[in-house]
C-alpha positions as CSV (number, residue, x, y, z in Angstrom):
1,M,0.0,-0.1,0.1
2,V,2.4,2.6,0.9
3,E,4.6,1.5,-2.3
4,D,1.8,2.4,-4.1
5,V,1.3,5.9,-2.7
6,R,4.8,6.5,-3.2
7,R,4.4,5.7,-7.2
8,A,1.2,7.7,-7.3
9,L,3.1,11.0,-4.9
10,M,6.0,10.4,-7.8
11,E,3.7,10.1,-10.8
12,G,1.0,13.4,-9.2
13,R,-1.9,11.1,-8.9
14,W,-1.9,12.0,-5.1
15,P,-2.7,14.4,-2.9
16,V,-0.5,15.2,0.2
17,P,-3.1,15.8,3.1
18,S,-3.0,19.3,4.4
19,A,-2.4,18.1,7.9
20,G,-0.6,20.2,10.2
21,S,0.1,24.1,10.4
22,V,2.6,26.8,10.7
23,V,1.2,28.8,14.0
24,T,2.8,32.2,15.8
25,D,0.5,32.1,19.1
26,W,2.5,29.9,20.7
27,P,4.2,30.3,24.6
28,A,7.7,29.5,23.5
29,R,10.2,32.0,22.3
30,L,9.8,30.9,18.3
31,P,8.4,33.7,15.9
32,F,6.6,30.5,14.1
33,H,6.1,27.0,15.1
34,V,5.1,23.9,13.1
35,V,1.9,22.0,14.8
36,D,0.5,18.6,13.4
37,G,-3.0,17.7,12.9
38,D,-3.9,17.3,16.8
39,G,-2.1,20.8,17.5
40,E,0.8,19.1,19.3
41,E,4.4,20.8,18.5
42,L,6.7,19.1,16.5
43,T,9.4,19.4,18.8
44,P,12.4,18.4,16.7
45,V,11.1,20.9,13.9
46,S,11.1,23.9,16.9
47,A,14.3,22.7,18.1
48,Y,16.1,23.2,14.8
49,L,14.2,26.5,14.2
50,R,15.7,27.8,17.6
51,D,19.1,26.8,16.4
52,L,18.3,28.6,13.1
53,M,17.4,31.8,15.3
54,L,20.7,31.4,17.7
55,G,22.3,31.9,14.1
56,N,20.7,35.4,13.3
57,A,18.6,34.4,10.6
58,S,15.6,36.6,10.3
59,P,12.0,35.9,11.2
60,L,11.0,35.3,7.6
61,T,13.2,32.8,7.3
62,C,12.1,31.3,10.5
63,R,9.2,31.1,8.4
64,S,9.9,29.7,5.1
65,Y,11.8,26.8,6.8
66,A,8.5,26.0,8.9
67,F,6.5,26.0,5.8
68,G,9.2,23.8,3.9
69,L,9.5,21.5,7.0
70,L,5.5,21.3,7.5
71,R,5.7,20.3,3.6
72,W,8.0,17.6,4.6
73,Y,6.1,16.1,7.6
74,R,3.0,16.0,5.6
75,L,4.9,13.7,2.7
76,L,5.9,11.6,5.7
77,W,2.5,11.5,7.0
78,C,1.2,10.5,3.9
79,L,4.0,7.5,3.8
80,E,3.5,6.5,7.1
81,I,7.0,7.2,8.0
82,G,8.7,8.7,11.0
83,W,11.1,11.7,10.6
84,E,14.3,9.5,12.0
85,E,13.4,6.6,9.7
86,A,13.8,8.9,6.3
87,T,16.0,7.9,3.4
88,R,16.9,8.9,0.3
89,A,13.9,7.6,-1.2
90,E,11.6,9.7,0.5
91,V,13.5,12.5,-0.5
92,A,13.3,11.3,-3.9
93,T,9.8,11.1,-3.5
94,L,9.2,14.7,-2.6
95,V,11.0,16.1,-5.4
96,A,9.3,14.1,-8.0
97,W,5.9,15.5,-6.1
98,L,7.0,18.9,-6.1
99,R,7.6,18.8,-9.9
100,T,4.2,17.7,-10.7
101,A,2.3,19.4,-7.8
102,R,0.9,22.7,-8.4
103,D,2.5,25.7,-6.1
104,P,-0.6,27.2,-4.6
105,Q,1.4,30.6,-4.7
106,R,0.8,31.3,-8.1
107,K,-2.6,32.5,-7.4
108,H,-0.8,35.2,-5.9
109,R,1.4,36.4,-8.3
110,R,-0.3,37.0,-11.5
111,S,-3.6,37.3,-12.7
112,E,-4.6,35.6,-15.6
113,P,-0.8,33.7,-16.6
114,G,-2.4,32.0,-19.7
115,P,-1.5,28.5,-20.3
116,A,1.4,26.9,-18.8
117,G,4.6,27.7,-20.8
118,S,3.1,30.6,-23.0
119,V,4.7,34.0,-23.2
120,N,2.8,37.3,-22.6
121,L,3.2,39.4,-25.5
122,R,3.6,42.7,-24.0
123,T,5.9,41.8,-21.4
124,G,7.7,38.8,-23.1
125,E,7.5,36.7,-19.5
126,P,6.5,33.4,-19.8
127,S,3.8,31.5,-17.8
128,P,5.0,29.1,-15.3
129,R,4.7,25.8,-16.0
130,E,3.0,22.8,-13.5
131,G,4.9,22.1,-10.4
132,Y,7.1,24.2,-8.1
133,A,10.0,26.0,-9.7
134,P,13.3,24.4,-9.7
135,R,14.7,27.2,-7.3
136,T,11.6,26.3,-4.9
137,I,12.5,22.3,-4.9
138,N,16.6,23.4,-4.2
139,H,14.8,25.6,-1.6
140,A,13.1,22.6,-0.1
141,L,16.0,20.2,0.0
142,T,18.3,23.0,1.5
143,V,15.6,23.0,3.9
144,V,15.4,19.3,5.0
145,H,18.9,18.7,4.6
146,G,19.6,21.7,7.2
147,F,17.4,19.7,9.2
148,Y,18.9,16.4,9.5
149,S,22.5,17.8,9.7
150,F,21.5,19.6,12.7
151,H,19.8,16.4,14.5
152,G,22.7,14.5,13.3
153,R,25.0,16.6,15.3
154,S,22.9,16.1,18.4
155,G,22.9,12.2,17.6
156,N,19.4,12.0,16.3
157,G,17.9,10.7,13.3
158,P,19.0,8.7,10.7
159,V,23.0,8.2,10.4
160,T,23.4,9.4,7.1
161,N,21.7,12.8,6.2
162,P,18.8,11.3,3.5
163,V,19.5,14.6,1.1
164,P,22.4,14.1,-0.9
165,D,25.0,16.9,-1.3
166,S,27.9,17.4,-3.7
167,A,31.5,16.6,-2.0
168,Q,32.8,18.7,-5.0
169,R,30.6,21.8,-3.9
170,W,32.0,21.4,-0.6
171,Q,35.4,21.3,-1.5
172,V,34.8,24.7,-3.9
173,L,33.5,26.2,-0.1
174,A,35.8,25.4,1.9
175,P,37.6,28.3,4.0
176,G,40.2,29.7,2.1
177,Q,39.0,29.4,-1.0
178,S,36.7,32.9,-0.8
179,L,39.1,34.6,-3.0
180,E,39.9,32.5,-5.6
181,P,37.1,32.0,-8.7
182,V,34.3,30.0,-8.0
183,P,34.6,27.3,-10.6
184,I,31.3,25.5,-12.3
185,V,30.9,22.3,-10.2
186,Q,28.5,19.8,-10.4
187,R,25.1,19.9,-8.7
188,A,24.0,17.8,-5.8
189,P,21.9,14.5,-6.7
190,L,18.2,15.4,-6.9
191,R,18.9,19.5,-7.1
192,R,17.5,21.1,-10.2
193,Q,19.3,22.8,-12.6
194,V,18.6,26.4,-12.3
195,A,19.1,28.7,-15.2
196,G,20.6,32.7,-14.5
197,R,18.0,35.1,-14.5
198,A,19.0,37.9,-16.8
199,P,18.0,41.9,-15.6
200,R,14.1,42.6,-16.6
201,P,13.7,46.1,-16.2
202,I,10.1,47.6,-17.3
203,P,10.7,49.6,-20.8
204,D,9.8,53.1,-20.0
205,T,6.8,53.4,-22.1
206,L,5.2,50.3,-20.5
207,W,6.7,51.9,-17.2
208,D,4.4,55.1,-17.5
209,E,1.4,52.8,-18.4
210,L,1.9,50.9,-15.4
211,F,2.0,54.0,-13.2
212,A,-1.2,55.6,-14.8
213,A,-3.0,52.1,-14.2
214,M,-2.2,52.3,-10.2
215,G,-5.7,52.6,-8.3
216,G,-5.0,56.3,-6.7
217,D,-1.9,58.2,-5.1
218,R,-1.6,55.8,-2.3
219,D,-0.6,53.1,-4.8
220,R,1.5,55.4,-6.9
221,A,3.5,56.8,-4.1
222,L,4.2,52.9,-3.2
223,L,5.4,52.2,-6.7
224,A,7.2,55.5,-7.2
225,F,9.2,54.6,-4.0
226,Y,9.6,51.6,-4.9
227,V,11.6,52.3,-8.0
228,S,13.7,55.1,-6.3
229,T,15.1,53.6,-3.4
230,G,15.3,49.7,-4.0
231,A,13.8,48.5,-0.8
232,R,12.2,45.8,-0.3
233,V,8.4,45.4,0.2
234,S,8.6,44.3,3.3
235,E,10.6,47.7,4.5
236,L,8.6,50.0,2.9
237,L,5.1,48.0,4.7
238,R,6.6,48.7,7.9
239,L,7.6,52.6,7.2
240,T,6.2,54.9,9.8
241,L,5.8,59.0,9.7
242,E,8.8,59.1,12.2
243,D,10.6,56.9,9.3
244,V,9.9,59.5,6.6
245,D,12.5,63.2,6.2
246,W,10.7,65.0,4.0
247,G,13.0,67.7,3.7
248,G,15.6,65.7,3.1
249,Q,13.6,63.7,0.9
250,L,14.9,60.5,2.6
251,I,13.0,57.1,4.3
252,Y,14.5,55.3,7.1
253,V,14.4,51.5,6.7
254,V,15.9,48.6,8.8
255,P,17.6,46.1,6.4
256,M,17.2,42.5,7.0
257,R,20.6,41.6,6.6
258,T,22.2,44.5,8.9
259,K,18.8,45.3,11.2
260,L,20.4,48.8,11.6
261,R,18.3,51.7,10.9
262,Q,19.4,53.5,7.4
263,P,18.5,56.4,5.4
264,I,17.7,55.8,2.1
265,P,16.9,58.7,-0.8
266,A,13.8,58.4,-3.0
267,S,12.5,60.8,-5.6
268,P,10.3,64.1,-5.5
269,D,7.5,62.4,-6.8
270,A,7.2,59.8,-4.4
271,F,6.9,62.3,-1.4
272,R,4.7,64.0,-3.4
273,Y,1.8,61.1,-4.1
274,L,2.6,60.3,-0.5
275,G,1.5,64.1,0.6
276,R,-1.4,63.7,-1.6
277,Y,-2.4,60.5,-0.2
278,L,-2.0,61.5,3.4
279,A,-3.8,64.6,2.8
280,N,-6.6,62.6,1.1
281,D,-6.9,60.0,3.5
282,G,-5.8,61.4,6.7
283,L,-2.4,60.8,9.0
284,P,-2.0,57.1,10.5
285,A,-1.7,56.9,14.8
286,P,2.2,57.9,16.1
287,G,4.1,54.4,15.3
288,Q,1.8,52.9,13.0
289,P,2.7,52.3,9.2
290,I,1.8,54.9,6.9
291,W,0.5,52.3,4.5
292,R,-3.4,51.4,5.0
293,S,-5.9,49.6,3.4
294,R,-8.9,51.4,1.5
295,R,-11.7,49.1,2.0
296,G,-13.6,48.3,4.9
297,E,-11.8,49.1,8.5
298,S,-8.6,51.2,8.5
299,R,-5.5,48.7,9.1
300,P,-2.1,48.4,8.0
301,M,-1.3,46.9,4.4
302,T,-0.1,43.2,4.6
303,Y,2.6,41.9,2.0
304,W,-0.5,40.2,0.3
305,A,-2.6,43.6,-0.2
306,I,0.6,45.3,-2.1
307,Q,0.2,42.3,-4.4
308,R,-3.1,42.7,-5.3
309,V,-2.1,46.4,-6.0
310,L,0.1,45.1,-8.6
311,R,-2.4,42.4,-10.2
312,R,-5.2,45.3,-10.3
313,A,-3.0,46.8,-12.6
314,N,-1.9,43.9,-14.6
315,E,-5.8,43.2,-15.1
316,R,-6.3,46.4,-16.6
317,L,-3.1,46.3,-19.0
318,G,-3.3,42.8,-20.0
319,T,0.4,42.1,-18.3
320,T,2.3,40.1,-15.8
321,W,4.4,42.6,-14.2
322,T,5.7,41.6,-10.6
323,W,7.2,43.5,-7.7
324,H,10.5,41.5,-8.9
325,D,10.4,43.5,-12.2
326,V,9.8,46.5,-10.2
327,H,12.9,45.7,-8.7
328,H,14.8,45.3,-11.5
329,T,13.9,48.5,-13.2
330,A,14.9,50.5,-9.7
331,L,18.3,48.3,-9.8
332,T,18.8,49.2,-13.6
333,R,17.8,53.0,-13.4
334,M,20.4,53.2,-10.3
335,A,23.1,51.4,-12.1
336,G,22.9,53.7,-15.4
337,G,22.6,56.8,-13.3
338,E,25.2,58.8,-10.8
339,R,23.5,57.7,-7.5
340,L,25.0,54.2,-7.4
341,T,28.0,52.1,-9.2
342,A,27.5,49.0,-10.4
343,A,29.0,47.5,-7.2
344,E,26.4,49.3,-5.1
345,A,23.5,48.5,-7.4
346,Q,24.9,45.0,-7.1
347,T,24.9,45.1,-3.0
348,S,21.1,46.9,-3.2
349,A,19.8,43.7,-5.5
350,S,21.7,41.4,-2.9
351,R,19.2,42.0,0.1
352,E,16.5,41.0,-2.3
353,K,18.2,37.3,-1.7
354,V,18.5,37.4,2.3
355,S,15.3,35.8,2.9
356,G,14.5,33.6,-0.2
357,R,11.2,33.5,-1.4
358,E,8.9,35.8,0.5
359,P,6.1,34.5,2.7
360,E,4.2,31.7,1.7
361,Q,0.4,30.9,3.1
362,T,0.1,27.6,2.8
363,G,2.5,24.2,3.0
């Protein structure tokens, strides 16, 4: 029976049940916890996440790893295998299932993306194919590998890490090799090949259309701040009135890498639209985020709310732009102007990679 389920999972004919969840309202000192279907804490996961946080990982990284391990546990529950008994066969089943299962986040990213593999004629972007993206699969393997490496150091779990790695890669990344050019090495078994992503800025004519399609001064201010500062979406959403220097045309953000409050210059248009938005909608309470919802009760905008802002504009234009495209546009403009050197623009780009994927809603 278990082998039949394994085969069906690998062929995409068997769904993984949505048992367990990631929760935040837990008494222990962790931003996120994983519980089983009965609401009981998965202590092996909590131990690993606690060790992860001791290494100065961000709460968003903790959240991402929590969802990755919840996904792994769901697969093990489906196969009726304990986490200590997992082998490479279960990891191979995870990879095969991810290649065929539908990524639930895609419904949050694009509207009317078209058939899988088709290309949007206006933006030139291909619609994602069925299954999780190669980067997501590799991230899932990284999460599970780290989980078993942690417990292996404590003498728990299987003797051999069920996630295979590349000895050649570990040799290349050994201490003392950082100043040498990084050669191309063979990827570890089960890892997906990931193509390099070229810069994808929005052309000026299409940018003007996108800006005009924004739903009001609030959305135009958000877009203008994002493209003129290169800040992360999460950093902009946390802005308060105390973080805005109107005279110096600066905003103050707390990057995830340094966790130190720092000023970033923004465009005059961004401040102009921000002023119009606050004049019409009113000022937030002291210490509260300046970006507020416009429907129903006034409350701070969430990550998914700002995604819907761009989705509504895409629906009007028949495009598939993402906030990542806007970020590429910002970096291209910075590197092409006098504000930043190419190296500084690359440093700004690296901030987008600190926590991997943006927050997930489901496992």
